[in-house]
DSSP file (Angstrom, degrees, kcal/mol; ACC not computed):
  #  RESIDUE AA STRUCTURE BP1 BP2  ACC     N-H-->O    O-->H-N    N-H-->O    O-->H-N    TCO  KAPPA ALPHA  PHI   PSI    X-CA   Y-CA   Z-CA
    1    1 A D     >        0   0    0      0, 0.0     4,-2.0     0, 0.0     5,-0.1   0.000 360.0 360.0 360.0 125.7  -32.3    5.0   -2.6
    2    2 A V  H  >  +     0   0    0      1,-0.2     4,-2.6     2,-0.2     5,-0.2   0.883 360.0  53.3 -67.5 -41.3  -30.3    2.1   -1.2
    3    3 A A  H  > S+     0   0    0      1,-0.2     4,-2.1     2,-0.2    -1,-0.2   0.910 110.6  47.2 -63.1 -42.3  -31.3   -0.4   -3.8
    4    4 A L  H  > S+     0   0    0      2,-0.2     4,-2.4     1,-0.2    -1,-0.2   0.921 112.0  50.4 -64.4 -44.3  -30.3    1.9   -6.7
    5    5 A R  H  X S+     0   0    0     -4,-2.0     4,-2.3     1,-0.2    -2,-0.2   0.916 111.6  48.0 -60.6 -44.0  -27.0    2.7   -5.1
    6    6 A N  H  X S+     0   0    0     -4,-2.6     4,-2.3     2,-0.2    -1,-0.2   0.874 110.9  51.4 -66.1 -37.0  -26.2   -1.0   -4.6
    7    7 A S  H  X S+     0   0    0     -4,-2.1     4,-2.2    -5,-0.2    -2,-0.2   0.917 111.0  47.3 -64.9 -43.6  -27.2   -1.8   -8.1
    8    8 A I  H  X S+     0   0    0     -4,-2.4     4,-2.2     2,-0.2    -2,-0.2   0.904 111.6  50.9 -65.3 -41.2  -24.9    0.9   -9.5
    9    9 A T  H  X S+     0   0    0     -4,-2.3     4,-2.1     2,-0.2    -2,-0.2   0.918 110.3  49.8 -62.3 -43.3  -22.0   -0.3   -7.3
   10   10 A G  H  X S+     0   0    0     -4,-2.3     4,-2.2     1,-0.2    -2,-0.2   0.898 109.8  51.0 -61.5 -41.2  -22.5   -3.8   -8.5
   11   11 A L  H  X S+     0   0    0     -4,-2.2     4,-2.4     1,-0.2    -1,-0.2   0.893 108.9  51.3 -63.8 -40.2  -22.4   -2.7  -12.1
   12   12 A R  H  X S+     0   0    0     -4,-2.2     4,-2.6     2,-0.2    -1,-0.2   0.893 109.2  50.8 -63.7 -39.7  -19.2   -0.7  -11.5
   13   13 A V  H  X S+     0   0    0     -4,-2.1     4,-2.3     2,-0.2    -2,-0.2   0.930 111.8  46.6 -64.1 -45.5  -17.6   -3.8  -10.0
   14   14 A V  H  X S+     0   0    0     -4,-2.2     4,-2.2     1,-0.2    -2,-0.2   0.907 113.3  49.6 -63.7 -41.6  -18.6   -6.0  -12.9
   15   15 A N  H  X S+     0   0    0     -4,-2.4     4,-2.2     2,-0.2    -2,-0.2   0.910 111.0  49.1 -63.9 -43.0  -17.4   -3.3  -15.4
   16   16 A A  H  X S+     0   0    0     -4,-2.6     4,-2.3     2,-0.2     5,-0.2   0.906 110.6  50.6 -63.8 -41.4  -14.0   -3.0  -13.6
   17   17 A R  H  X S+     0   0    0     -4,-2.3     4,-2.2     1,-0.2    -1,-0.2   0.910 110.3  49.7 -63.8 -41.5  -13.5   -6.7  -13.6
   18   18 A N  H  X S+     0   0    0     -4,-2.2     4,-2.3     2,-0.2    -1,-0.2   0.897 109.3  52.1 -63.5 -40.8  -14.2   -6.9  -17.3
   19   19 A T  H  X S+     0   0    0     -4,-2.2     4,-1.8     1,-0.2    -2,-0.2   0.928 112.2  44.8 -61.6 -45.8  -11.8   -4.1  -18.0
   20   20 A Y  H  X S+     0   0    0     -4,-2.3     4,-2.0     2,-0.2    -1,-0.2   0.843 110.3  55.3 -68.7 -32.7   -9.0   -5.9  -16.1
   21   21 A Y  H  X S+     0   0    0     -4,-2.2     4,-1.8     2,-0.2    -1,-0.2   0.918 108.2  48.2 -64.3 -43.2   -9.8   -9.1  -17.8
   22   22 A E  H  X S+     0   0    0     -4,-2.3     4,-2.1     1,-0.2    -2,-0.2   0.869 109.0  53.8 -65.3 -36.3   -9.4   -7.5  -21.2
   23   23 A A  H  X S+     0   0    0     -4,-1.8     4,-2.3     1,-0.2    -1,-0.2   0.879 106.7  52.6 -64.9 -36.9   -6.1   -6.0  -20.0
   24   24 A G  H  X S+     0   0    0     -4,-2.0     4,-2.3     2,-0.2    -2,-0.2   0.886 107.5  51.1 -64.6 -39.0   -5.0   -9.5  -19.1
   25   25 A D  H  X S+     0   0    0     -4,-1.8     4,-2.2     2,-0.2    -2,-0.2   0.895 109.0  51.5 -63.8 -39.7   -5.9  -10.8  -22.5
   26   26 A L  H  X S+     0   0    0     -4,-2.1     4,-2.5     2,-0.2     5,-0.3   0.923 109.7  49.9 -61.2 -44.5   -3.8   -7.9  -24.0
   27   27 A L  H  X S+     0   0    0     -4,-2.3     4,-1.7     1,-0.2    -2,-0.2   0.915 111.3  48.5 -61.4 -44.2   -0.9   -8.9  -21.8
   28   28 A D  H  < S+     0   0    0     -4,-2.3    -1,-0.2     1,-0.2    -2,-0.2   0.876 118.3  40.1 -64.7 -37.4   -1.1  -12.6  -22.9
   29   29 A G  H  < S+     0   0    0     -4,-2.2    -2,-0.2    -5,-0.2    -1,-0.2   0.798 120.6  39.9 -83.1 -29.0   -1.3  -11.7  -26.6
   30   30 A A  H  < S+     0   0    0     -4,-2.5     2,-0.5    -5,-0.2    -3,-0.2   0.740 104.0  65.8 -95.3 -24.8    1.2   -8.9  -26.8
   31   31 A A     <  -     0   0    0     -4,-1.7     3,-0.2    -5,-0.3    -1,-0.1  -0.855  42.3-176.0-113.3 130.9    4.1  -10.0  -24.6
   32   32 A I  S    S+     0   0    0     -2,-0.5     2,-0.7     1,-0.3    -1,-0.2   0.884  95.6  36.1 -77.3 -45.0    6.4  -12.9  -25.0
   33   33 A D  S  > S-     0   0    0      1,-0.2     4,-2.0     2,-0.0    -1,-0.3  -0.918  73.3-167.1-110.6 105.9    8.0  -12.0  -21.6
   34   34 A K  H  > S+     0   0    0     -2,-0.7     4,-2.5    -3,-0.2     5,-0.2   0.861  85.1  56.2 -63.4 -36.4    5.2  -10.7  -19.3
   35   35 A Y  H  > S+     0   0    0      1,-0.2     4,-2.7     2,-0.2    -1,-0.2   0.954 109.6  43.5 -62.1 -49.9    7.7   -9.4  -16.7
   36   36 A S  H  > S+     0   0    0      1,-0.2     4,-2.6     2,-0.2     5,-0.2   0.868 113.0  53.6 -66.2 -34.8    9.5   -7.1  -19.2
   37   37 A F  H  X S+     0   0    0     -4,-2.0     4,-2.1     2,-0.2    -1,-0.2   0.942 112.9  42.6 -62.1 -47.9    6.2   -6.0  -20.7
   38   38 A M  H  X S+     0   0    0     -4,-2.5     4,-2.4     2,-0.2    -2,-0.2   0.893 114.4  51.6 -66.8 -40.3    4.9   -5.0  -17.2
   39   39 A R  H  X S+     0   0    0     -4,-2.7     4,-2.6    -5,-0.2     5,-0.2   0.941 111.9  45.6 -61.6 -48.1    8.2   -3.4  -16.2
   40   40 A D  H  X S+     0   0    0     -4,-2.6     4,-2.4     1,-0.2    -1,-0.2   0.883 112.7  50.7 -64.9 -38.2    8.4   -1.3  -19.4
   41   41 A A  H  X S+     0   0    0     -4,-2.1     4,-2.3    -5,-0.2    -1,-0.2   0.908 111.5  48.6 -64.8 -40.9    4.7   -0.2  -19.1
   42   42 A Y  H  X S+     0   0    0     -4,-2.4     4,-2.6     2,-0.2    -2,-0.2   0.930 112.1  48.0 -64.2 -45.6    5.3    0.8  -15.4
   43   43 A I  H  X S+     0   0    0     -4,-2.6     4,-2.4     1,-0.2    -2,-0.2   0.909 111.9  50.0 -63.1 -42.1    8.5    2.8  -16.3
   44   44 A Q  H  X S+     0   0    0     -4,-2.4     4,-1.9     1,-0.2    -1,-0.2   0.914 111.7  48.3 -62.9 -42.4    6.7    4.5  -19.2
   45   45 A R  H  X S+     0   0    0     -4,-2.3     4,-2.3     2,-0.2    -2,-0.2   0.908 111.4  49.9 -65.1 -41.7    3.7    5.5  -16.9
   46   46 A R  H  X S+     0   0    0     -4,-2.6     4,-3.0     2,-0.2     5,-0.2   0.906 109.4  51.1 -64.7 -41.7    6.0    6.8  -14.2
   47   47 A E  H  X S+     0   0    0     -4,-2.4     4,-2.4     1,-0.2    -1,-0.2   0.903 110.3  50.3 -61.2 -39.9    7.9    8.9  -16.7
   48   48 A Y  H  <>S+     0   0    0     -4,-1.9     5,-2.5     2,-0.2     6,-0.2   0.916 113.1  45.7 -63.2 -43.6    4.6   10.3  -17.9
   49   49 A Q  H ><5S+     0   0    0     -4,-2.3     3,-1.0     3,-0.2    -2,-0.2   0.915 113.6  48.5 -66.4 -43.2    3.6   11.1  -14.3
   50   50 A I  H 3<5S+     0   0    0     -4,-3.0    -2,-0.2     1,-0.3    -1,-0.2   0.902 115.6  43.6 -64.4 -41.2    6.9   12.7  -13.4
   51   51 A N  T ><5S-     0   0    0     -4,-2.4     3,-2.0    -5,-0.2    -1,-0.3   0.352 109.1-124.4 -87.9   6.5    6.9   14.8  -16.6
   52   52 A E  T < 5 -     0   0    0     -3,-1.0    -3,-0.2     1,-0.3    -4,-0.1   0.844  69.8 -54.2  53.9  38.9    3.2   15.8  -16.1
   53   53 A G  T 3 <S+     0   0    0     -5,-2.5     2,-0.3     1,-0.3    -1,-0.3   0.405 100.1 138.7  82.3  -2.9    2.4   14.5  -19.6
   54   54 A R    <   -     0   0    0     -3,-2.0    -1,-0.3    -6,-0.2     3,-0.1  -0.578  33.4-170.8 -77.5 135.8    5.0   16.6  -21.4
   55   55 A E  S    S+     0   0    0     -2,-0.3     2,-1.5     1,-0.2    -1,-0.2   0.746  74.9  68.8 -95.4 -27.6    6.8   14.8  -24.2
   56   56 A D  S    S+     0   0    0      2,-0.0     2,-0.3     0, 0.0    -1,-0.2  -0.633  74.2 158.4 -92.8  79.9    9.4   17.4  -24.9
   57   57 A R        -     0   0    0     -2,-1.5     3,-0.1    -3,-0.1    -6,-0.0  -0.716  41.1-121.4-106.8 153.7   11.4   17.1  -21.7
   58   58 A E        -     0   0    0     -2,-0.3    -1,-0.0     1,-0.1    -2,-0.0  -0.609  42.2 -94.6 -84.0 150.2   14.9   18.0  -20.9
   59   59 A P        -     0   0    0      0, 0.0    -1,-0.1     0, 0.0     4,-0.1  -0.349  28.3-126.0 -62.7 148.5   17.2   15.3  -19.6
   60   60 A L  S    S+     0   0    0      1,-0.1    -2,-0.0    -3,-0.1     0, 0.0   0.844  96.1  29.7 -65.8 -33.1   17.4   15.0  -15.9
   61   61 A M  S    S-     0   0    0      1,-0.0    -1,-0.1     0, 0.0     2,-0.0  -0.934  98.4 -97.3-124.5 150.3   21.2   15.3  -16.0
   62   62 A P        -     0   0    0      0, 0.0     2,-0.7     0, 0.0    -2,-0.1  -0.340  35.2-125.6 -64.3 147.2   23.3   17.1  -18.5
   63   63 A V        -     0   0    0     -4,-0.1     2,-0.4    -2,-0.0     0, 0.0  -0.857  27.7-165.2 -97.7 117.6   24.8   14.9  -21.2
   64   64 A Y        -     0   0    0     -2,-0.7     2,-0.2     1,-0.0     0, 0.0  -0.801  16.8-124.9-103.3 143.9   28.5   15.3  -21.4
   65   65 A E        -     0   0    0     -2,-0.4     3,-0.0     1,-0.1    -1,-0.0  -0.592  28.4-110.2 -83.8 149.9   30.6   14.1  -24.4
   66   66 A N    >   -     0   0    0     -2,-0.2     3,-1.3     1,-0.2    -1,-0.1  -0.703  23.0-158.4 -79.6 116.1   33.5   11.7  -23.7
   67   67 A P  T 3  S+     0   0    0      0, 0.0    -1,-0.2     0, 0.0    -2,-0.0   0.646  87.0  62.0 -71.5 -12.0   36.7   13.7  -24.3
   68   68 A Y  T 3         0   0    0      1,-0.2    -2,-0.0    -3,-0.0    -3,-0.0   0.418 360.0 360.0 -95.0   1.3   38.7   10.5  -24.9
   69   69 A E    <         0   0    0     -3,-1.3    -1,-0.2     0, 0.0    -3,-0.0   0.460 360.0 360.0 -91.1 360.0   36.7    9.3  -28.0
């Protein structure tokens, strides 16, 4: 039914807009510097995607000690 499909699509659009609006409120309330907040959130999300959700990950490169210290 076309009317039902259009109603459901409209409801999804309104719900998505509300979700993003609430995220904007979170950003305004939580971050002093919006740029650094968004940057850190993006980096955290990318690390999660790259590591496929694993938290106990190995470093990408070996960690060497400084022999001169």
